[in-house]
TINU-725298 format. One line per 5 residues: number of its first residue (from 1); their letters; for each residue x, y, z of N, C-alpha, C. Coordinates in pm, whole numbers. Layout:
BEGIN
NUM = a = X:Y:Z:X:Y:Z:X:Y:Z ~ ...
***
This chain:
BEGIN
1 = mihry = 80:-122:-2:2:2:1:91:126:-9 ~ 51:226:-73:118:347:-101:22:462:-48 ~ 82:556:36:-24:665:82:85:788:54 ~ 33:880:4:81:1005:-49:57:1142:45 ~ 162:1215:91:143:1338:176:196:1447:114
6 = ragmp = 153:1540:180:241:1695:161:271:1732:305 ~ 392:1776:328:424:1810:458:352:1950:509 ~ 278:1936:601:232:2069:678:267:2065:804 ~ 202:2143:892:225:2158:1028:194:2027:1102 ~ 98:1944:1077:79:1839:1165:184:1716:1134
11 = qlsyt = 255:1726:1012:359:1637:993:501:1685:1020 ~ 509:1813:1067:651:1875:1083:659:1892:1237 ~ 788:1895:1245:836:1951:1391:961:2039:1373 ~ 1028:2079:1486:1123:2187:1488:1244:2136:1420 ~ 1251:1979:1411:1373:1914:1348:1334:1821:1218
16 = glsen = 1230:1872:1149:1190:1811:1029:1063:1736:1041 ~ 1066:1618:965:929:1552:973:930:1475:1114 ~ 819:1498:1168:778:1459:1302:787:1311:1346 ~ 879:1274:1420:874:1134:1463:753:1102:1515 ~ 683:1175:1606:566:1142:1684:459:1121:1597
21 = wllke = 444:1218:1492:354:1207:1373:367:1075:1309 ~ 486:1041:1269:513:929:1191:475:790:1254 ~ 512:794:1392:460:679:1469:316:668:1461 ~ 246:767:1495:94:747:1494:36:718:1344 ~ 96:774:1240:41:759:1111:69:609:1078
26 = cghrh = 193:560:1098:230:434:1067:154:312:1136 ~ 124:363:1274:47:280:1357:-100:250:1299 ~ -147:377:1263:-275:389:1189:-273:282:1060 ~ -187:293:993:-154:226:858:-156:81:902 ~ -69:37:997:-85:-105:1046:-208:-165:1068
31 = weala = -285:-72:1153:-418:-121:1190:-523:-131:1066 ~ -511:-37:974:-588:-41:857:-542:-183:771 ~ -393:-201:763:-360:-323:714:-394:-428:753 ~ -411:-447:889:-478:-575:970:-617:-599:910 ~ -690:-497:911:-850:-520:845:-836:-594:705
36 = ahagc = -754:-525:627:-739:-560:486:-688:-705:471 ~ -590:-735:559:-530:-868:561:-634:-974:611 ~ -713:-932:687:-821:-1036:737:-941:-1025:663 ~ -949:-945:563:-1071:-947:461:-1187:-868:536 ~ -1158:-787:626:-1262:-698:694:-1278:-576:633
41 = enpdf = -1401:-512:623:-1413:-365:581:-1369:-274:678 ~ -1397:-305:804:-1350:-224:914:-1262:-301:996 ~ -1167:-237:1076:-1073:-310:1162:-1144:-334:1300 ~ -1255:-409:1304:-1338:-434:1433:-1303:-599:1465 ~ -1214:-604:1573:-1187:-735:1597:-1229:-795:1738
46 = ldsng = -1281:-902:1728:-1327:-967:1856:-1258:-1100:1880 ~ -1219:-1112:2017:-1154:-1232:2045:-1233:-1367:2051 ~ -1205:-1476:2088:-1279:-1588:2105:-1387:-1590:2189 ~ -1391:-1498:2278:-1507:-1478:2380:-1586:-1366:2347 ~ -1577:-1320:2228:-1669:-1201:2164:-1634:-1066:2236
51 = nrsya = -1516:-1061:2311:-1463:-928:2359:-1371:-843:2259 ~ -1397:-712:2266:-1327:-625:2187:-1174:-644:2204 ~ -1115:-650:2084:-952:-688:2088:-879:-569:2003 ~ -770:-533:2054:-689:-443:1970:-559:-504:1953 ~ -492:-445:1845:-343:-471:1822:-262:-372:1902
56 = aftai = -183:-451:1996:-91:-356:2078:51:-387:2028 ~ 127:-269:1999:253:-288:1959:349:-358:2075 ~ 414:-438:2036:511:-507:2140:657:-467:2105 ~ 687:-427:1977:827:-380:1944:827:-281:1823 ~ 886:-171:1830:902:-99:1700:1054:-47:1685
61 = rlqtf = 1078:-44:1572:1226:7:1538:1222:103:1415 ~ 1271:244:1438:1280:337:1343:1417:359:1303 ~ 1441:367:1183:1584:417:1133:1558:525:1023 ~ 1649:630:1043:1603:748:957:1746:776:879 ~ 1720:831:770:1830:896:692:1810:1032:632
66 = gldav = 1738:1113:717:1734:1259:675:1585:1315:707 ~ 1546:1293:814:1411:1356:841:1410:1502:841 ~ 1524:1546:875:1538:1678:879:1544:1764:755 ~ 1564:1684:629:1546:1737:506:1409:1770:463 ~ 1309:1729:527:1177:1748:496:1120:1887:550
71 = tenda = 1067:1972:466:1046:2105:492:888:2128:452 ~ 838:2242:483:694:2252:445:657:2261:305 ~ 546:2171:284:506:2163:133:568:2039:55 ~ 677:1986:109:754:1869:51:654:1754:36 ~ 660:1688:-84:569:1565:-99:656:1451:-70
76 = feirs = 588:1352:4:652:1222:30:553:1102:38 ~ 593:992:56:495:875:42:550:768:166 ~ 447:708:211:455:595:293:423:467:245 ~ 524:373:219:489:246:135:491:143:257 ~ 379:83:276:361:-22:383:329:-164:329
81 = tlcrt = 393:-253:407:359:-400:382:328:-464:531 ~ 260:-570:529:234:-640:655:212:-791:628 ~ 259:-865:736:239:-1009:727:199:-1063:867 ~ 138:-1177:869:100:-1230:1002:224:-1326:1034 ~ 286:-1292:1157:398:-1379:1201:355:-1490:1329
86 = gavrh = 238:-1501:1358:193:-1589:1466:62:-1594:1480 ~ 1:-1662:1589:-147:-1691:1598:-216:-1557:1615 ~ -157:-1458:1684:-225:-1316:1710:-116:-1212:1677 ~ -14:-1239:1615:101:-1152:1592:106:-1111:1457 ~ 148:-983:1425:163:-927:1273:268:-839:1270
91 = fsthr = 339:-832:1161:467:-747:1155:450:-638:1033 ~ 473:-510:1036:462:-431:937:594:-341:892 ~ 619:-321:780:726:-243:740:660:-120:663 ~ 720:2:705:681:125:640:798:208:576 ~ 815:229:466:924:296:422:872:426:364
96 = ivrgd = 949:540:423:927:670:385:1000:714:272 ~ 951:769:174:1017:797:55:1001:938:6 ~ 1110:1025:0:1094:1164:-66:1178:1170:-189 ~ 1076:1191:-310:1134:1186:-426:1180:1037:-469 ~ 1310:1031:-498:1358:912:-522:1437:842:-405
101 = tqiae = 1453:912:-281:1524:873:-173:1436:826:-58 ~ 1479:712:5:1409:669:110:1474:739:219 ~ 1403:801:314:1446:875:437:1439:815:554 ~ 1346:715:561:1324:644:710:1272:508:674 ~ 1277:423:746:1208:288:758:1146:256:910
106 = lsmss = 1048:229:916:975:201:1042:917:44:1058 ~ 976:-39:1145:926:-162:1159:838:-184:1299 ~ 724:-232:1261:628:-264:1391:588:-396:1413 ~ 573:-461:1522:542:-588:1569:431:-555:1669 ~ 327:-636:1630:203:-630:1727:138:-763:1764
111 = afvtr = 70:-761:1868:-12:-876:1916:-145:-828:1961 ~ -246:-912:1922:-391:-869:1969:-405:-901:2116 ~ -451:-792:2174:-468:-804:2345:-626:-762:2380 ~ -657:-805:2502:-787:-762:2542:-769:-745:2691 ~ -872:-696:2755:-849:-678:2902:-923:-782:2970
116 = seghd = -870:-828:3068:-940:-938:3146:-1038:-893:3251 ~ -1013:-770:3290:-1097:-712:3401:-1132:-567:3371 ~ -1253:-558:3303:-1308:-428:3287:-1237:-344:3233 ~ -1211:-210:3272:-1138:-91:3217:-997:-88:3305 ~ -962:-215:3362:-826:-212:3424:-727:-228:3316
121 = nrsva = -630:-135:3282:-522:-156:3173:-414:-225:3228 ~ -406:-265:3355:-302:-355:3411:-337:-491:3383 ~ -460:-511:3349:-504:-646:3317:-498:-671:3159 ~ -442:-615:3083:-431:-621:2949:-337:-769:2926 ~ -394:-841:2844:-310:-965:2820:-347:-1011:2671
126 = raala = -251:-1115:2623:-269:-1156:2501:-413:-1209:2469 ~ -453:-1180:2353:-606:-1249:2338:-588:-1359:2245 ~ -692:-1441:2229:-707:-1550:2157:-808:-1528:2044 ~ -770:-1548:1934:-861:-1507:1816:-840:-1624:1718 ~ -936:-1721:1743:-920:-1874:1675:-958:-1842:1535
131 = alpge = -1056:-1753:1506:-1115:-1742:1370:-1038:-1630:1293 ~ -907:-1586:1350:-857:-1497:1248:-788:-1549:1134 ~ -836:-1495:1008:-801:-1554:896:-646:-1492:829 ~ -599:-1565:747:-467:-1505:695:-351:-1631:734 ~ -272:-1665:649:-170:-1769:669:-51:-1695:755
136 = vspmp = 19:-1793:822:126:-1738:898:273:-1757:820 ~ 337:-1625:824:454:-1632:734:590:-1665:816 ~ 690:-1694:767:806:-1713:842:854:-1595:896 ~ 909:-1603:1026:933:-1493:1119:1055:-1411:1042 ~ 1017:-1283:1011:1134:-1204:928:1252:-1190:1027
141 = dqvve = 1367:-1165:971:1481:-1131:1042:1491:-1017:1139 ~ 1410:-909:1096:1395:-806:1174:1322:-845:1305 ~ 1208:-923:1313:1139:-954:1422:1224:-1027:1522 ~ 1305:-1121:1466:1393:-1208:1555:1498:-1118:1622 ~ 1557:-1029:1557:1643:-934:1602:1590:-848:1715
146 = mtqlg = 1469:-778:1684:1388:-698:1788:1353:-794:1894 ~ 1310:-913:1880:1268:-979:1995:1380:-1020:2098 ~ 1500:-1045:2030:1613:-1084:2123:1670:-979:2193 ~ 1662:-850:2126:1707:-725:2186:1608:-689:2312 ~ 1477:-698:2282:1392:-657:2383:1396:-742:2494
151 = krlrs = 1423:-880:2487:1441:-981:2609:1557:-932:2686 ~ 1673:-892:2619:1783:-864:2688:1774:-714:2763 ~ 1704:-644:2722:1672:-501:2769:1576:-517:2884 ~ 1479:-591:2860:1382:-623:2979:1428:-679:3104 ~ 1531:-774:3083:1598:-825:3182:1703:-742:3267
156 = gerga = 1722:-615:3197:1818:-533:3261:1957:-551:3227 ~ 1991:-647:3112:2131:-685:3085:2210:-573:3047 ~ 2298:-512:3110:2379:-407:3078:2456:-434:2927 ~ 2486:-556:2919:2556:-588:2796:2499:-578:2665 ~ 2344:-557:2666:2271:-524:2562:2309:-405:2488
161 = mpdla = 2362:-309:2565:2388:-178:2515:2538:-144:2574 ~ 2646:-228:2517:2770:-214:2584:2847:-66:2566 ~ 2810:2:2482:2870:130:2433:2832:247:2532 ~ 2728:217:2604:2671:336:2689:2716:340:2827 ~ 2772:461:2896:2813:472:3022:2697:472:3129
166 = pstse = 2687:388:3235:2589:405:3333:2553:545:3367 ~ 2428:580:3364:2382:712:3400:2350:728:3556 ~ 2389:852:3597:2356:883:3735:2240:979:3732 ~ 2153:997:3619:2042:1068:3634:1932:1043:3723 ~ 1869:1143:3788:1755:1097:3859:1638:1049:3770
171 = piefl = 1539:976:3810:1423:929:3739:1328:1074:3708 ~ 1259:1092:3615:1171:1211:3584:1036:1147:3578 ~ 948:1198:3653:820:1168:3677:719:1236:3577 ~ 620:1174:3515:509:1223:3436:401:1169:3482 ~ 282:1242:3485:142:1201:3496:76:1219:3353
176 = pcpnt = 55:1109:3284:0:1100:3161:-148:1159:3164 ~ -152:1250:3067:-286:1319:3040:-397:1252:2962 ~ -511:1220:3004:-614:1151:2942:-654:1217:2808 ~ -638:1331:2797:-676:1418:2674:-565:1407:2562 ~ -441:1381:2590:-339:1397:2483:-247:1262:2491
181 = dfnga = -254:1169:2593:-165:1076:2597:-218:917:2589 ~ -367:927:2598:-445:796:2588:-506:795:2463 ~ -542:676:2406:-603:664:2277:-749:623:2275 ~ -828:619:2183:-959:585:2205:-1011:455:2261 ~ -918:362:2270:-935:230:2341:-909:251:2491
186 = dllyf = -881:381:2537:-853:389:2680:-729:354:2722 ~ -632:315:2628:-505:280:2672:-406:392:2635 ~ -285:377:2734:-188:480:2713:-140:456:2575 ~ -130:545:2480:-101:537:2343:37:503:2325 ~ 86:407:2220:210:370:2213:318:473:2167
191 = asfqa = 275:588:2108:347:699:2051:379:789:2168 ~ 313:786:2286:318:876:2398:457:824:2480 ~ 484:689:2465:616:644:2515:742:728:2475 ~ 740:745:2333:844:828:2263:852:976:2306 ~ 722:1029:2317:704:1164:2361:764:1182:2497
196 = fvdra = 738:1091:2594:792:1112:2741:948:1080:2736 ~ 997:998:2665:1149:973:2657:1205:1123:2615 ~ 1147:1171:2511:1221:1303:2445:1183:1417:2536 ~ 1070:1423:2609:1062:1541:2698:1175:1514:2816 ~ 1182:1391:2866:1281:1360:2961:1422:1403:2922
201 = ewqrh = 1457:1372:2810:1602:1408:2749:1613:1556:2749 ~ 1491:1629:2718:1517:1775:2677:1527:1831:2834 ~ 1444:1782:2924:1464:1843:3066:1604:1816:3103 ~ 1669:1710:3079:1806:1692:3123:1909:1768:3061 ~ 1895:1807:2928:2000:1862:2844:1975:2009:2793
206 = rfaep = 1848:2010:2749:1828:2143:2690:1942:2206:2584 ~ 1955:2132:2489:2062:2147:2389:2031:2293:2323 ~ 2162:2341:2288:2154:2460:2217:2090:2457:2090 ~ 2121:2340:2018:2052:2281:1886:1997:2155:1910 ~ 1872:2130:1920:1822:1984:1946:1875:1904:1830
211 = pvias = 1914:1780:1876:1975:1676:1777:1852:1618:1708 ~ 1890:1542:1589:1788:1485:1499:1781:1329:1520 ~ 1667:1272:1527:1650:1137:1553:1727:1057:1435 ~ 1818:950:1473:1873:879:1361:1811:743:1383 ~ 1803:686:1496:1732:554:1522:1656:544:1656
216 = rslfy = 1551:477:1664:1493:443:1796:1430:301:1806 ~ 1429:240:1912:1377:113:1931:1282:119:2049 ~ 1157:74:2053:1084:81:2155:1007:-55:2193 ~ 1025:-112:2316:960:-238:2349:868:-211:2468 ~ 753:-279:2432:639:-258:2532:616:-382:2603
221 = ygnvd = 582:-365:2726:548:-481:2831:428:-453:2903 ~ 364:-336:2905:262:-313:2977:182:-173:2974 ~ 91:-154:3034:12:-27:3020:-34:37:3155 ~ -97:141:3164:-133:219:3272:-271:266:3275 ~ -319:287:3399:-461:343:3419:-469:493:3400
226 = vgdml = -566:567:3379:-562:706:3379:-538:742:3540 ~ -448:830:3569:-403:868:3695:-286:817:3754 ~ -241:699:3678:-104:651:3732:12:717:3678 ~ 108:745:3779:234:821:3748:334:726:3677 ~ 415:789:3582:521:726:3517:654:758:3571
231 = svrvi = 747:673:3583:891:723:3615:975:669:3493 ~ 1055:776:3441:1139:778:3314:1276:767:3353 ~ 1355:678:3350:1492:670:3398:1595:646:3295 ~ 1706:715:3286:1795:659:3199:1904:579:3256 ~ 1914:460:3183:1997:346:3220:2155:363:3184
236 = gesed = 2163:396:3074:2284:428:3020:2278:548:2905 ~ 2396:613:2894:2394:737:2801:2542:767:2759 ~ 2552:802:2622:2699:844:2578:2667:943:2489 ~ 2777:1036:2486:2768:1149:2383:2930:1181:2319 ~ 2906:1204:2193:3041:1251:2115:3028:1359:2020
241 = ergiw = 3114:1382:1943:3093:1471:1824:2999:1438:1733 ~ 2955:1324:1731:2862:1271:1617:2726:1280:1672 ~ 2693:1270:1797:2559:1280:1857:2559:1217:1989 ~ 2432:1176:2025:2397:1127:2168:2318:996:2150 ~ 2353:907:2263:2274:777:2259:2238:752:2401
246 = hwtev = 2113:700:2415:2075:654:2549:1980:547:2552 ~ 1969:466:2660:1882:372:2690:1785:413:2814 ~ 1675:400:2793:1573:445:2897:1465:362:2935 ~ 1424:348:3059:1313:255:3093:1222:328:3150 ~ 1072:277:3124:947:347:3176:899:257:3255
251 = rrqsd = 861:305:3395:813:232:3485:672:286:3528 ~ 564:225:3571:432:284:3642:469:267:3788 ~ 431:381:3857:471:399:3983:380:317:4077 ~ 246:270:4026:147:203:4114:219:76:4167 ~ 275:10:4086:342:-119:4120:497:-142:4103
256 = gmkia = 558:-42:4032:692:-33:4018:734:-113:3887 ~ 646:-171:3820:662:-272:3710:708:-184:3600 ~ 811:-235:3514:870:-163:3397:775:-209:3274 ~ 726:-109:3204:632:-127:3116:686:-93:2960 ~ 832:-33:2964:881:-8:2829:1018:3:2840
261 = dvtte = 1114:-30:2764:1244:13:2727:1252:95:2589 ~ 1337:186:2606:1344:258:2467:1494:290:2447 ~ 1546:271:2326:1682:308:2295:1688:411:2197 ~ 1766:513:2207:1755:621:2127:1898:654:2063 ~ 1909:683:1948:2026:742:1877:2000:886:1791
266 = krwrr = 2055:988:1840:2034:1099:1764:2166:1166:1717 ~ 2167:1242:1603:2291:1305:1562:2281:1459:1571 ~ 2382:1536:1585:2376:1680:1596:2336:1740:1470 ~ 2246:1833:1483:2187:1899:1358:2289:2021:1324 ~ 2326:2014:1204:2384:2149:1148:2316:2219:1048
271 = r = 2281:2331:1095:2195:2429:982:2263:2521:922
***
């Protein structure tokens, strides 16, 4: 599937094409592609018990090659593909192309989930969709790599990011806002995690010239209810003449559970 865009204020940020917008848009494209893959007119999925089920992202990897080159009124495309990788798992790839040049690639892995207890987001668990159509494809190499890294980060293995120096930064707390950070399924939106990490980075550094995203990986393990605080803590960080790198974990304060790991690479912007 190919979708065409012209960059305007919703698609742009201070440093070029907005990473947060791109995550949201490709997340929507993933959701629409799930419906098409299942032969559904609308993306309305029910689990085997008849409960509403949603595709929750478990891992995302973004690699960029010049998002800061995109300016107002520039035309670009998002070229998306999707395959089924398990009973309730899917994987999509989104290539962002400007002219004849690919400027980013976003890989997204999802699993269908449902709540086991009413509106309790802490009860979100893997759903069973016995009637889900579509053949299961061999696991792409990107999925295997993302899964392996996610397991190492979740366990807190420092060797997963060997080039980062241990950080002494204090955790930064956030209270997610229901009007901006949660989605229509009443879940903390996957793109909000990226926003929290960037806000925490900005609070720590306040660069004279904000760096440009080069790559980011996000691994999701849980969710929060409205009113639950988040703690965002840098595990490791390094900086040199090329840019800045860091590994950040996100925990919910109600029970201390780690609900996400995020690795970030940014390069200095020269204008």
